[in-house]
SEDO-371724 format. One line per 2 residues: number of its first residue (from 1); their letters; for each residue x, y, z of C-alpha. Coordinates in nm, 4 decimals. Layout:
REM residues N
NUM> A> X,Y,Z ~ ...
***
This chain:
REM residues 247
1> MI> -0.5988,-1.7838,1.1341 ~ -0.2702,-1.5924,1.1479
3> YV> 0.0102,-1.7952,0.9911 ~ 0.3481,-1.7210,1.1523
5> KS> 0.6349,-1.7558,0.9027 ~ 0.9594,-1.9474,0.9488
7> EE> 1.2951,-1.7821,0.8799 ~ 1.3155,-1.9763,0.5529
9> EI> 0.9797,-1.8402,0.4461 ~ 1.0789,-1.4882,0.5486
11> AA> 1.3951,-1.5207,0.3380 ~ 1.1795,-1.6106,0.0370
13> LR> 0.9490,-1.3183,0.1108 ~ 1.2513,-1.0899,0.1303
15> TA> 1.3429,-1.1836,-0.2276 ~ 0.9936,-1.1079,-0.3587
17> CA> 0.9820,-0.7825,-0.1627 ~ 1.3133,-0.6727,-0.3136
19> VV> 1.1525,-0.6885,-0.6592 ~ 0.8637,-0.4715,-0.5373
21> RD> 1.0989,-0.2241,-0.3688 ~ 1.3183,-0.1903,-0.6766
23> CL> 1.0194,-0.1634,-0.9094 ~ 0.8685,0.1241,-0.7110
25> KF> 1.2033,0.3026,-0.7146 ~ 1.2210,0.2476,-1.0918
27> VG> 0.8711,0.3889,-1.1399 ~ 0.9334,0.6836,-0.9094
29> ER> 1.2320,0.7893,-1.1178 ~ 1.0336,0.7755,-1.4449
31> IR> 0.6685,0.8620,-1.3841 ~ 0.5848,1.2017,-1.5286
33> AG> 0.3123,1.4266,-1.6621 ~ 0.1901,1.3230,-2.0080
35> MT> 0.2070,0.9487,-1.9409 ~ -0.1097,0.7446,-1.9306
37> TK> -0.1799,0.5176,-1.6381 ~ -0.1543,0.2268,-1.8842
39> EV> 0.2025,0.3297,-1.9646 ~ 0.2825,0.3140,-1.5939
41> DD> 0.1327,-0.0349,-1.5811 ~ 0.3382,-0.1437,-1.8825
43> MV> 0.6521,-0.0181,-1.7084 ~ 0.5697,-0.2136,-1.3917
45> HG> 0.4759,-0.5301,-1.5796 ~ 0.7992,-0.5235,-1.7791
47> FI> 1.0141,-0.4643,-1.4707 ~ 0.8570,-0.7457,-1.2707
49> KA> 0.8881,-0.9954,-1.5572 ~ 1.2496,-0.8929,-1.6204
51> SG> 1.3191,-0.9596,-1.2521 ~ 1.2091,-1.3202,-1.2888
53> AI> 0.8906,-1.2584,-1.0905 ~ 0.5173,-1.2709,-1.1594
55> PS> 0.2848,-0.9671,-1.1303 ~ 0.0446,-1.1012,-0.8686
57> CL> -0.2279,-0.8430,-0.9317 ~ -0.2778,-0.9515,-1.2914
59> GY> -0.5808,-1.1810,-1.2980 ~ -0.6356,-1.1647,-0.9204
61> CG> -1.0136,-1.2059,-0.8803 ~ -1.0344,-1.0936,-1.2426
63> YP> -0.8278,-0.7757,-1.2024 ~ -0.7069,-0.6849,-1.5541
65> AA> -0.3652,-0.5245,-1.4919 ~ -0.0270,-0.5752,-1.3270
67> TC> -0.0631,-0.2778,-1.0950 ~ -0.3139,-0.0378,-0.9453
69> VS> -0.2567,0.3230,-1.0570 ~ -0.4766,0.5610,-0.8606
71> VN> -0.4838,0.9326,-0.9451 ~ -0.6022,1.2097,-0.7080
73> EV> -0.9548,1.1154,-0.5949 ~ -0.8958,0.7437,-0.6642
75> VV> -0.8140,0.5818,-0.3295 ~ -0.7149,0.2334,-0.4465
77> HG> -0.7598,-0.0173,-0.7295 ~ -0.7398,0.2311,-1.0136
79> IP> -0.7399,0.0233,-1.3334 ~ -0.4690,0.1502,-1.5696
81> GD> -0.6030,0.2933,-1.8930 ~ -0.6003,0.6060,-2.1056
83> RV> -0.6178,0.8584,-1.8208 ~ -0.3348,1.1055,-1.8756
85> IK> -0.1282,1.2002,-1.5711 ~ -0.1059,1.5771,-1.5368
87> EG> 0.1217,1.8254,-1.3661 ~ -0.0004,1.8694,-1.0082
89> DI> -0.1533,1.5222,-0.9800 ~ -0.0722,1.2748,-0.7070
91> VS> -0.0494,0.9154,-0.8281 ~ -0.0553,0.6064,-0.6068
93> VD> 0.1143,0.2995,-0.7507 ~ 0.0337,-0.0255,-0.5685
95> LC> 0.1913,-0.3495,-0.6856 ~ 0.2646,-0.7077,-0.5858
97> AE> 0.5249,-0.9496,-0.7168 ~ 0.5509,-1.3248,-0.6647
99> KN> 0.8864,-1.4988,-0.6651 ~ 0.9691,-1.8480,-0.5437
101> GF> 0.6106,-1.8940,-0.4313 ~ 0.5937,-1.5888,-0.2035
103> IG> 0.4470,-1.2438,-0.2610 ~ 0.5720,-0.8955,-0.1770
105> DA> 0.3406,-0.5935,-0.1693 ~ 0.3949,-0.2177,-0.1368
107> AR> 0.2579,0.1163,-0.2546 ~ 0.3813,0.4717,-0.2927
109> TF> 0.2108,0.7977,-0.3829 ~ 0.4129,1.0158,-0.6201
111> CI> 0.3820,1.3921,-0.6650 ~ 0.3841,1.4862,-1.0331
113> GE> 0.5737,1.8103,-1.0774 ~ 0.4584,2.0989,-0.8625
115> VS> 0.1584,1.9917,-0.6576 ~ -0.0557,2.2061,-0.4300
117> PE> 0.0558,2.2509,-0.0686 ~ -0.2525,2.0569,0.0443
119> RK> -0.1695,1.7549,-0.1720 ~ 0.1972,1.7712,-0.0777
121> KL> 0.1033,1.7658,0.2905 ~ -0.1395,1.4773,0.2323
123> VK> 0.1311,1.2628,0.0695 ~ 0.3813,1.3471,0.3432
125> VT> 0.1410,1.2753,0.6282 ~ 0.0291,0.9463,0.4703
127> EE> 0.3895,0.8240,0.4660 ~ 0.4366,0.9469,0.8219
129> CF> 0.1254,0.7509,0.9225 ~ 0.2980,0.4282,0.8208
131> FK> 0.5972,0.5015,1.0396 ~ 0.3720,0.6103,1.3271
133> GI> 0.1855,0.2826,1.2861 ~ 0.4979,0.0733,1.3362
135> EG> 0.6277,0.2701,1.6343 ~ 0.6722,0.0206,1.9163
137> LK> 0.5552,-0.2674,1.6977 ~ 0.7109,-0.5931,1.8175
139> EG> 0.6140,-0.9323,1.9514 ~ 0.3217,-0.8914,2.1902
141> TR> 0.1902,-0.5682,2.0391 ~ -0.1877,-0.5534,2.0118
143> LY> -0.3011,-0.5550,1.6490 ~ -0.5232,-0.2481,1.6695
145> DI> -0.2469,-0.0383,1.8231 ~ -0.1186,-0.0029,1.4658
147> GY> -0.4397,0.1534,1.3396 ~ -0.4769,0.3651,1.6518
149> RV> -0.1436,0.5345,1.5839 ~ -0.2187,0.5760,1.2113
151> QK> -0.5584,0.7315,1.2821 ~ -0.4258,0.9613,1.5533
153> HA> -0.1556,1.1076,1.3294 ~ -0.3872,1.1493,1.0301
155> EE> -0.6605,1.3226,1.2268 ~ -0.4160,1.5453,1.4142
157> NG> -0.3151,1.6749,1.0714 ~ -0.6716,1.7404,0.9577
159> FS> -0.7161,1.4317,0.7407 ~ -0.9384,1.1249,0.7636
161> VI> -0.8661,0.7531,0.7487 ~ -1.0246,0.5338,0.4826
163> RA> -1.2200,0.2614,0.6630 ~ -1.3458,0.0525,0.3710
165> YT> -1.0012,-0.0956,0.2963 ~ -0.7345,-0.2342,0.5264
167> GH> -0.3887,-0.3812,0.5376 ~ -0.3471,-0.7552,0.5673
169> GI> -0.1228,-1.0520,0.6256 ~ 0.0772,-1.1835,0.3311
171> GR> 0.2849,-1.4842,0.2338 ~ 0.2049,-1.7472,-0.0266
173> EM> -0.1267,-1.5657,-0.0730 ~ -0.1650,-1.1946,-0.1432
175> HE> -0.4211,-1.1522,0.1336 ~ -0.3926,-1.3554,0.4515
177> DP> -0.5130,-1.3031,0.8072 ~ -0.5183,-1.0728,0.9895
179> SV> -0.6875,-0.7641,0.8475 ~ -0.4931,-0.4559,0.9591
181> PN> -0.7253,-0.1538,0.9787 ~ -0.5849,0.1979,0.9798
183> FG> -0.8036,0.2933,1.2750 ~ -0.8705,0.1298,1.6063
185> RK> -0.8839,0.1430,1.9837 ~ -0.5544,0.1339,2.1665
187> GT> -0.4819,-0.1852,2.3593 ~ -0.7217,-0.4061,2.1620
189> GV> -0.6845,-0.6845,1.9076 ~ -0.4796,-1.0027,1.9134
191> RL> -0.1228,-0.9978,2.0428 ~ 0.1091,-1.0348,1.7447
193> QA> 0.3714,-1.3072,1.7413 ~ 0.7257,-1.2810,1.6112
195> GT> 0.7333,-1.3992,1.2500 ~ 0.3973,-1.2477,1.1614
197> VL> 0.4198,-1.0763,0.8210 ~ 0.1901,-0.7808,0.7575
199> CI> 0.1163,-0.5265,0.4893 ~ 0.0587,-0.2000,0.6701
201> EP> -0.0919,0.0511,0.4307 ~ -0.2367,0.3825,0.5435
203> MI> -0.4935,0.5199,0.2982 ~ -0.5608,0.8771,0.3989
205> AE> -0.8186,1.1193,0.2595 ~ -0.8027,1.4958,0.2294
207> GD> -1.1738,1.5196,0.3057 ~ -1.4387,1.2657,0.4051
209> FR> -1.3318,0.9019,0.4515 ~ -1.6311,0.7536,0.2684
211> VE> -1.5714,0.5910,-0.0697 ~ -1.7693,0.4559,-0.3610
213> VL> -1.6731,0.1949,-0.6178 ~ -1.7207,0.2852,-0.9833
215> SD> -1.9027,0.0770,-1.2427 ~ -1.5884,-0.1226,-1.3281
217> NW> -1.6316,-0.2835,-0.9826 ~ -1.2715,-0.2031,-0.8870
219> TA> -1.1920,0.1688,-0.8877 ~ -1.2595,0.3139,-0.5413
221> VT> -1.2927,0.6926,-0.5247 ~ -1.3597,0.9326,-0.2411
223> RD> -1.7273,1.0162,-0.2314 ~ -1.6519,1.3889,-0.2103
225> RK> -1.3917,1.3535,-0.4903 ~ -1.1184,1.5079,-0.2784
227> SA> -0.7707,1.3588,-0.3021 ~ -0.6418,1.0506,-0.1203
229> AH> -0.2928,0.9063,-0.0758 ~ -0.1610,0.5557,-0.0095
231> YE> 0.1657,0.4304,0.1405 ~ 0.2392,0.0631,0.2074
233> NT> 0.5202,-0.1694,0.3091 ~ 0.5477,-0.5394,0.3879
235> VV> 0.6912,-0.5884,0.7370 ~ 0.7911,-0.8724,0.9693
237> VR> 0.7134,-0.8542,1.3395 ~ 1.0257,-0.9408,1.5397
239> ED> 1.0816,-1.0071,1.9108 ~ 1.2250,-0.6599,1.9632
241> GV> 1.0923,-0.4561,1.6706 ~ 0.9980,-0.4759,1.3060
243> EI> 1.1805,-0.5524,0.9816 ~ 1.0595,-0.3628,0.6734
245> LT> 1.1025,-0.5882,0.3704 ~ 1.0083,-0.3365,0.0969
247> L> 1.2500,-0.0565,0.1947
***
């Protein structure tokens, strides 16, 4: 069931999303080659706590860290550890913060130093896919129109769309209805109501879209071990457009 939020609830979400937005900006200004993914997680955890918020990922279904730090072939849910970030890597940082009972969620993929033209294009197109996905999004839009536009832009640029993971609704819970796939058939899916809050998060692969989960039961990697990128924002559907809460 899709839970439409009141303006009071959206105001509370806006506060949580501001923490996420500011944290990602903080990380983007400091992440560098030579850091471990655990050091990135420590930075995120400290920022969220200092902001008076709670890192929602920590302990979620047993997840052991405050953030997901996914390098190169890792699509999502990379558990921070001793992996050293290197020059030329792309690193996706996905985090959630809870404040006043509501959760904000967003992700960015950062280029570390000079990256290859292929990886640079992948990161750029993945971000563009988000903005393509929200083109025309407003009250009455069909849900799968979002994924249709994401998929079209990714494939036109020679990339593939991860199908195993989707965006989602959000509010008091990290994952609420509906699921928001990054692929779909135009003109299908439920009509979205004003006040619906969604996490739209293109996950785009350089090669094949198929993934496998490693033995830690979290880390999802591309099966062909080619790179993937991730870009996410929390948005509110409005009568005449969309409000992005994490920008």
